[in-house]
C-alpha beads as a LAMMPS data file, in Angstrom:
LAMMPS data file: protein, C-alpha beads

309 atoms
308 bonds

1 atom types
1 bond types

-500.0 500.0 xlo xhi
-500.0 500.0 ylo yhi
-500.0 500.0 zlo zhi

Masses

1 110.0

Atoms # bond

1 1 1 212.558 316.652 -316.847
2 1 1 211.993 315.252 -313.369
3 1 1 213.690 312.040 -312.336
4 1 1 211.114 309.322 -311.638
5 1 1 212.255 306.883 -308.961
6 1 1 210.950 303.455 -308.099
7 1 1 209.849 304.929 -304.766
8 1 1 207.705 307.516 -306.591
9 1 1 206.066 304.810 -308.698
10 1 1 205.392 302.658 -305.626
11 1 1 203.888 305.646 -303.800
12 1 1 201.522 306.369 -306.706
13 1 1 200.546 302.711 -306.942
14 1 1 199.814 302.629 -303.194
15 1 1 197.657 305.728 -303.584
16 1 1 195.648 304.557 -306.600
17 1 1 195.898 300.776 -306.703
18 1 1 196.798 300.985 -310.393
19 1 1 199.585 298.896 -311.999
20 1 1 203.244 299.884 -311.830
21 1 1 203.662 300.526 -315.577
22 1 1 200.580 302.761 -315.772
23 1 1 201.781 304.677 -312.687
24 1 1 205.228 305.164 -314.201
25 1 1 203.735 306.428 -317.493
26 1 1 201.503 308.854 -315.603
27 1 1 204.415 310.217 -313.554
28 1 1 206.522 310.693 -316.671
29 1 1 203.650 312.481 -318.416
30 1 1 203.083 314.649 -315.309
31 1 1 206.818 315.419 -315.024
32 1 1 206.949 313.864 -311.564
33 1 1 203.972 315.781 -310.114
34 1 1 202.134 313.230 -307.941
35 1 1 198.770 315.065 -307.869
36 1 1 198.861 315.641 -311.627
37 1 1 199.682 311.927 -312.152
38 1 1 196.681 310.922 -310.019
39 1 1 194.464 313.212 -312.115
40 1 1 195.839 311.730 -315.331
41 1 1 195.134 308.202 -314.149
42 1 1 191.567 309.133 -313.211
43 1 1 191.017 310.743 -316.599
44 1 1 192.270 307.579 -318.279
45 1 1 189.945 305.584 -316.050
46 1 1 187.030 307.749 -317.204
47 1 1 187.946 307.160 -320.860
48 1 1 188.325 303.432 -320.327
49 1 1 184.951 303.260 -318.551
50 1 1 183.295 305.129 -321.434
51 1 1 184.920 302.756 -323.914
52 1 1 183.432 299.754 -322.144
53 1 1 179.947 301.233 -321.692
54 1 1 178.400 299.109 -324.447
55 1 1 179.763 295.830 -323.152
56 1 1 177.672 293.366 -321.165
57 1 1 178.379 292.849 -317.469
58 1 1 176.260 289.872 -316.400
59 1 1 178.548 288.189 -313.883
60 1 1 179.761 289.637 -310.579
61 1 1 178.621 289.137 -307.001
62 1 1 175.786 289.727 -304.574
63 1 1 176.914 290.709 -301.084
64 1 1 175.257 291.618 -297.775
65 1 1 176.319 293.710 -294.800
66 1 1 174.548 294.336 -291.484
67 1 1 175.073 297.240 -289.119
68 1 1 172.864 297.608 -286.066
69 1 1 169.224 297.421 -287.138
70 1 1 169.971 297.893 -290.850
71 1 1 170.923 295.297 -293.454
72 1 1 172.052 296.179 -296.977
73 1 1 172.322 293.914 -300.012
74 1 1 173.902 294.852 -303.337
75 1 1 174.551 293.369 -306.773
76 1 1 177.665 294.587 -308.578
77 1 1 178.241 293.160 -312.034
78 1 1 181.413 292.326 -313.934
79 1 1 181.943 290.738 -317.325
80 1 1 183.538 287.521 -316.021
81 1 1 183.515 285.325 -312.934
82 1 1 187.301 285.709 -312.837
83 1 1 186.856 289.323 -311.733
84 1 1 184.132 288.314 -309.264
85 1 1 186.779 286.221 -307.465
86 1 1 189.247 289.131 -307.374
87 1 1 190.016 290.257 -303.809
88 1 1 190.180 293.968 -304.687
89 1 1 186.810 293.758 -306.464
90 1 1 185.265 292.020 -303.439
91 1 1 186.739 294.672 -301.113
92 1 1 185.292 297.387 -303.374
93 1 1 181.820 295.829 -303.103
94 1 1 182.074 295.728 -299.294
95 1 1 183.141 299.388 -299.245
96 1 1 180.077 300.283 -301.328
97 1 1 177.896 298.478 -298.768
98 1 1 179.498 300.604 -296.038
99 1 1 178.620 303.746 -298.015
100 1 1 175.010 302.579 -298.389
101 1 1 174.630 301.912 -294.659
102 1 1 176.213 305.258 -293.804
103 1 1 174.583 307.534 -296.383
104 1 1 171.168 305.898 -297.040
105 1 1 171.072 306.820 -300.761
106 1 1 167.657 306.656 -302.414
107 1 1 168.793 304.833 -305.550
108 1 1 171.855 303.865 -307.605
109 1 1 172.242 307.371 -309.071
110 1 1 172.252 308.851 -305.568
111 1 1 174.740 306.195 -304.456
112 1 1 177.106 307.061 -307.323
113 1 1 177.029 310.699 -306.205
114 1 1 177.971 309.809 -302.598
115 1 1 181.524 310.134 -301.328
116 1 1 183.462 306.882 -301.363
117 1 1 184.203 305.427 -297.948
118 1 1 187.676 307.020 -297.731
119 1 1 186.353 310.443 -298.795
120 1 1 188.869 310.799 -301.617
121 1 1 186.332 310.798 -304.478
122 1 1 182.744 309.924 -305.359
123 1 1 181.534 306.353 -305.691
124 1 1 181.150 306.976 -309.429
125 1 1 184.792 308.071 -309.721
126 1 1 185.915 305.039 -307.718
127 1 1 183.862 302.762 -309.979
128 1 1 185.587 304.211 -313.053
129 1 1 188.956 303.800 -311.356
130 1 1 188.155 300.134 -310.663
131 1 1 187.191 299.657 -314.320
132 1 1 190.578 301.086 -315.286
133 1 1 192.457 298.862 -312.820
134 1 1 190.552 295.642 -313.532
135 1 1 190.040 296.098 -317.264
136 1 1 186.404 295.029 -317.445
137 1 1 183.082 296.835 -317.461
138 1 1 181.730 296.997 -313.891
139 1 1 178.230 298.081 -312.964
140 1 1 176.436 298.767 -309.684
141 1 1 173.094 297.318 -310.668
142 1 1 170.880 297.489 -307.568
143 1 1 170.781 297.550 -303.794
144 1 1 168.258 297.368 -300.986
145 1 1 168.252 298.300 -297.302
146 1 1 166.013 296.437 -294.845
147 1 1 165.491 297.538 -291.258
148 1 1 164.419 295.273 -288.406
149 1 1 164.838 291.612 -287.524
150 1 1 166.222 289.725 -290.508
151 1 1 167.912 286.537 -291.605
152 1 1 170.427 286.604 -294.460
153 1 1 172.037 284.064 -296.738
154 1 1 174.703 284.238 -299.431
155 1 1 175.012 281.242 -301.754
156 1 1 178.450 280.203 -302.931
157 1 1 180.725 283.118 -303.786
158 1 1 177.836 285.534 -304.107
159 1 1 175.685 284.045 -306.851
160 1 1 172.493 284.485 -304.779
161 1 1 171.730 286.730 -301.835
162 1 1 168.654 286.681 -299.592
163 1 1 167.214 288.877 -296.853
164 1 1 164.124 287.656 -294.989
165 1 1 162.369 290.110 -292.641
166 1 1 160.438 288.968 -289.568
167 1 1 157.840 290.450 -287.261
168 1 1 158.777 288.502 -284.145
169 1 1 158.376 288.848 -280.389
170 1 1 161.557 289.847 -278.550
171 1 1 161.385 286.679 -276.477
172 1 1 161.161 284.586 -279.645
173 1 1 164.173 286.319 -281.224
174 1 1 166.135 285.654 -278.009
175 1 1 165.214 281.949 -278.174
176 1 1 168.259 279.925 -279.383
177 1 1 165.998 278.088 -281.842
178 1 1 165.024 281.273 -283.696
179 1 1 168.370 281.560 -285.518
180 1 1 167.983 278.117 -287.113
181 1 1 164.329 278.783 -287.976
182 1 1 165.258 282.096 -289.629
183 1 1 168.156 280.490 -291.495
184 1 1 165.885 277.732 -292.821
185 1 1 163.527 280.305 -294.311
186 1 1 166.398 282.204 -295.924
187 1 1 167.548 278.908 -297.478
188 1 1 163.990 278.314 -298.704
189 1 1 163.902 281.671 -300.488
190 1 1 167.346 281.056 -301.999
191 1 1 166.382 277.603 -303.283
192 1 1 163.262 278.611 -305.231
193 1 1 162.587 282.086 -306.633
194 1 1 158.941 283.075 -306.282
195 1 1 157.220 286.353 -307.092
196 1 1 154.959 286.688 -304.054
197 1 1 155.009 286.154 -300.303
198 1 1 151.394 284.978 -300.048
199 1 1 148.177 284.605 -302.071
200 1 1 146.924 288.004 -300.953
201 1 1 149.859 289.692 -302.728
202 1 1 149.003 288.226 -306.143
203 1 1 147.194 290.926 -308.170
204 1 1 143.656 290.033 -309.256
205 1 1 144.644 290.843 -312.850
206 1 1 147.354 288.143 -312.726
207 1 1 144.860 285.515 -311.555
208 1 1 142.305 286.561 -314.178
209 1 1 144.913 286.266 -316.922
210 1 1 145.953 282.848 -315.610
211 1 1 142.292 281.731 -315.581
212 1 1 141.794 282.852 -319.180
213 1 1 144.859 280.872 -320.261
214 1 1 143.613 277.787 -318.405
215 1 1 140.127 278.110 -319.902
216 1 1 141.645 278.292 -323.401
217 1 1 143.794 275.214 -322.707
218 1 1 140.780 273.273 -321.441
219 1 1 138.612 274.365 -324.384
220 1 1 141.286 273.251 -326.853
221 1 1 141.410 269.740 -325.375
222 1 1 138.815 267.486 -327.111
223 1 1 138.616 265.329 -323.972
224 1 1 136.878 268.212 -322.172
225 1 1 134.255 268.887 -324.852
226 1 1 131.371 267.170 -323.042
227 1 1 132.262 268.186 -319.490
228 1 1 129.660 270.381 -317.736
229 1 1 130.581 273.989 -316.730
230 1 1 130.789 273.154 -313.005
231 1 1 133.438 270.501 -313.693
232 1 1 135.401 272.927 -315.869
233 1 1 135.192 275.468 -313.037
234 1 1 136.593 272.932 -310.558
235 1 1 139.409 272.088 -312.964
236 1 1 140.364 275.763 -313.225
237 1 1 140.198 276.210 -309.439
238 1 1 142.489 273.206 -308.979
239 1 1 145.042 274.547 -311.423
240 1 1 144.942 278.005 -309.826
241 1 1 145.733 276.336 -306.489
242 1 1 148.784 274.788 -308.167
243 1 1 149.724 278.260 -309.436
244 1 1 149.850 279.474 -305.842
245 1 1 151.982 276.457 -304.903
246 1 1 154.696 277.549 -307.326
247 1 1 154.403 281.344 -307.132
248 1 1 153.786 282.116 -303.430
249 1 1 156.335 281.465 -300.701
250 1 1 153.798 280.433 -298.060
251 1 1 152.164 277.895 -300.407
252 1 1 155.393 276.248 -301.506
253 1 1 156.557 272.873 -300.243
254 1 1 159.065 273.358 -297.429
255 1 1 162.514 272.375 -298.747
256 1 1 163.397 270.211 -295.765
257 1 1 160.038 268.408 -295.613
258 1 1 158.091 268.049 -298.855
259 1 1 154.800 267.078 -297.201
260 1 1 154.693 270.400 -295.327
261 1 1 154.023 273.842 -296.772
262 1 1 156.146 276.823 -295.744
263 1 1 153.153 278.370 -293.977
264 1 1 152.764 275.163 -291.947
265 1 1 156.465 275.194 -291.059
266 1 1 156.124 278.792 -289.852
267 1 1 153.056 277.955 -287.749
268 1 1 154.731 274.889 -286.221
269 1 1 157.882 276.890 -285.462
270 1 1 155.929 279.705 -283.806
271 1 1 154.280 277.153 -281.553
272 1 1 157.654 275.623 -280.686
273 1 1 159.312 279.007 -280.128
274 1 1 156.430 280.215 -277.978
275 1 1 155.364 283.348 -279.827
276 1 1 155.080 285.335 -283.037
277 1 1 157.800 284.790 -285.673
278 1 1 155.994 285.900 -288.832
279 1 1 157.698 286.415 -292.186
280 1 1 156.598 289.810 -293.518
281 1 1 158.889 290.333 -296.517
282 1 1 161.886 288.991 -298.386
283 1 1 164.332 290.117 -301.065
284 1 1 166.206 287.715 -303.319
285 1 1 168.965 288.805 -305.704
286 1 1 170.516 286.414 -308.199
287 1 1 173.528 287.804 -310.009
288 1 1 172.875 288.528 -313.655
289 1 1 169.193 287.572 -313.557
290 1 1 167.350 289.226 -316.418
291 1 1 170.543 290.392 -318.134
292 1 1 170.974 288.998 -321.619
293 1 1 174.407 287.398 -321.701
294 1 1 176.500 287.649 -324.844
295 1 1 177.198 284.275 -326.385
296 1 1 180.587 284.524 -328.054
297 1 1 181.615 282.162 -330.815
298 1 1 185.258 281.556 -329.923
299 1 1 186.215 280.315 -333.388
300 1 1 184.690 283.411 -335.006
301 1 1 186.478 285.682 -332.535
302 1 1 189.863 284.115 -333.347
303 1 1 189.124 284.379 -337.071
304 1 1 188.407 288.109 -336.701
305 1 1 191.599 288.650 -334.724
306 1 1 193.717 286.864 -337.341
307 1 1 191.993 288.497 -340.279
308 1 1 190.625 285.194 -341.590
309 1 1 186.959 285.936 -341.057

Bonds

1 1 1 2
2 1 2 3
3 1 3 4
4 1 4 5
5 1 5 6
6 1 6 7
7 1 7 8
8 1 8 9
9 1 9 10
10 1 10 11
11 1 11 12
12 1 12 13
13 1 13 14
14 1 14 15
15 1 15 16
16 1 16 17
17 1 17 18
18 1 18 19
19 1 19 20
20 1 20 21
21 1 21 22
22 1 22 23
23 1 23 24
24 1 24 25
25 1 25 26
26 1 26 27
27 1 27 28
28 1 28 29
29 1 29 30
30 1 30 31
31 1 31 32
32 1 32 33
33 1 33 34
34 1 34 35
35 1 35 36
36 1 36 37
37 1 37 38
38 1 38 39
39 1 39 40
40 1 40 41
41 1 41 42
42 1 42 43
43 1 43 44
44 1 44 45
45 1 45 46
46 1 46 47
47 1 47 48
48 1 48 49
49 1 49 50
50 1 50 51
51 1 51 52
52 1 52 53
53 1 53 54
54 1 54 55
55 1 55 56
56 1 56 57
57 1 57 58
58 1 58 59
59 1 59 60
60 1 60 61
61 1 61 62
62 1 62 63
63 1 63 64
64 1 64 65
65 1 65 66
66 1 66 67
67 1 67 68
68 1 68 69
69 1 69 70
70 1 70 71
71 1 71 72
72 1 72 73
73 1 73 74
74 1 74 75
75 1 75 76
76 1 76 77
77 1 77 78
78 1 78 79
79 1 79 80
80 1 80 81
81 1 81 82
82 1 82 83
83 1 83 84
84 1 84 85
85 1 85 86
86 1 86 87
87 1 87 88
88 1 88 89
89 1 89 90
90 1 90 91
91 1 91 92
92 1 92 93
93 1 93 94
94 1 94 95
95 1 95 96
96 1 96 97
97 1 97 98
98 1 98 99
99 1 99 100
100 1 100 101
101 1 101 102
102 1 102 103
103 1 103 104
104 1 104 105
105 1 105 106
106 1 106 107
107 1 107 108
108 1 108 109
109 1 109 110
110 1 110 111
111 1 111 112
112 1 112 113
113 1 113 114
114 1 114 115
115 1 115 116
116 1 116 117
117 1 117 118
118 1 118 119
119 1 119 120
120 1 120 121
121 1 121 122
122 1 122 123
123 1 123 124
124 1 124 125
125 1 125 126
126 1 126 127
127 1 127 128
128 1 128 129
129 1 129 130
130 1 130 131
131 1 131 132
132 1 132 133
133 1 133 134
134 1 134 135
135 1 135 136
136 1 136 137
137 1 137 138
138 1 138 139
139 1 139 140
140 1 140 141
141 1 141 142
142 1 142 143
143 1 143 144
144 1 144 145
145 1 145 146
146 1 146 147
147 1 147 148
148 1 148 149
149 1 149 150
150 1 150 151
151 1 151 152
152 1 152 153
153 1 153 154
154 1 154 155
155 1 155 156
156 1 156 157
157 1 157 158
158 1 158 159
159 1 159 160
160 1 160 161
161 1 161 162
162 1 162 163
163 1 163 164
164 1 164 165
165 1 165 166
166 1 166 167
167 1 167 168
168 1 168 169
169 1 169 170
170 1 170 171
171 1 171 172
172 1 172 173
173 1 173 174
174 1 174 175
175 1 175 176
176 1 176 177
177 1 177 178
178 1 178 179
179 1 179 180
180 1 180 181
181 1 181 182
182 1 182 183
183 1 183 184
184 1 184 185
185 1 185 186
186 1 186 187
187 1 187 188
188 1 188 189
189 1 189 190
190 1 190 191
191 1 191 192
192 1 192 193
193 1 193 194
194 1 194 195
195 1 195 196
196 1 196 197
197 1 197 198
198 1 198 199
199 1 199 200
200 1 200 201
201 1 201 202
202 1 202 203
203 1 203 204
204 1 204 205
205 1 205 206
206 1 206 207
207 1 207 208
208 1 208 209
209 1 209 210
210 1 210 211
211 1 211 212
212 1 212 213
213 1 213 214
214 1 214 215
215 1 215 216
216 1 216 217
217 1 217 218
218 1 218 219
219 1 219 220
220 1 220 221
221 1 221 222
222 1 222 223
223 1 223 224
224 1 224 225
225 1 225 226
226 1 226 227
227 1 227 228
228 1 228 229
229 1 229 230
230 1 230 231
231 1 231 232
232 1 232 233
233 1 233 234
234 1 234 235
235 1 235 236
236 1 236 237
237 1 237 238
238 1 238 239
239 1 239 240
240 1 240 241
241 1 241 242
242 1 242 243
243 1 243 244
244 1 244 245
245 1 245 246
246 1 246 247
247 1 247 248
248 1 248 249
249 1 249 250
250 1 250 251
251 1 251 252
252 1 252 253
253 1 253 254
254 1 254 255
255 1 255 256
256 1 256 257
257 1 257 258
258 1 258 259
259 1 259 260
260 1 260 261
261 1 261 262
262 1 262 263
263 1 263 264
264 1 264 265
265 1 265 266
266 1 266 267
267 1 267 268
268 1 268 269
269 1 269 270
270 1 270 271
271 1 271 272
272 1 272 273
273 1 273 274
274 1 274 275
275 1 275 276
276 1 276 277
277 1 277 278
278 1 278 279
279 1 279 280
280 1 280 281
281 1 281 282
282 1 282 283
283 1 283 284
284 1 284 285
285 1 285 286
286 1 286 287
287 1 287 288
288 1 288 289
289 1 289 290
290 1 290 291
291 1 291 292
292 1 292 293
293 1 293 294
294 1 294 295
295 1 295 296
296 1 296 297
297 1 297 298
298 1 298 299
299 1 299 300
300 1 300 301
301 1 301 302
302 1 302 303
303 1 303 304
304 1 304 305
305 1 305 306
306 1 306 307
307 1 307 308
308 1 308 309
């Protein structure tokens, strides 16, 4: 049997990032063969990842990276915010962003098949290794790449991420005031999630459904029983206008000046900057949005663990 030294264990830990005790066990099992120990650790990582597949990862971080004319944003989920604050987890997320900017994968499956940034394994294998090291389910949920002139914003430790894309004149982008203007719009998008950029993007079917709901609400109110059709029509039109105010970015109240709409802020800024600075698209990620979080009953969990349930 090979003699396992502290130096061997440290070398394996440096190579894999996995804890000292796990590295020592792997070296013992591999009879001191470093490559075989690495393989063993990766196999254990695979098993651990499979064992956690059914668990819910609804925390994590959103992060953004820019390189040249391309900007990438990603959401990587963990089970707890404790892991989201872990430096190695954050470094892993940044490395994934580097892979995205380098390889231009079409979707998450394609990203998982890409080589990790150091070329030692695939992104999928690295993800499983991180699950093994950290001890929680981790999931690369989504990413996006935007090309062109953009403004970005990350809220807090990565709870919300925003990319706003502009169609702007070169002279406007070079204007020192453009950076603050662009930042303000990124803050606007972060503050209030909306489904559409402008009224023209709202599908006709959505408006028709909203109108039918409003008509039913009006019909069910006895106070409206004697109102003529033209008045009812005006009431519906007024409420549809309010729908746009809360569902379209351009129709929303500007966060820094409530009596001004975002579209008015854009127009005023273009005039001040001396040229076109139009917002043409935006992407907003909020970590865990749409994922059903598990609500644990702590007392029940302790009872199960102690056999008193």
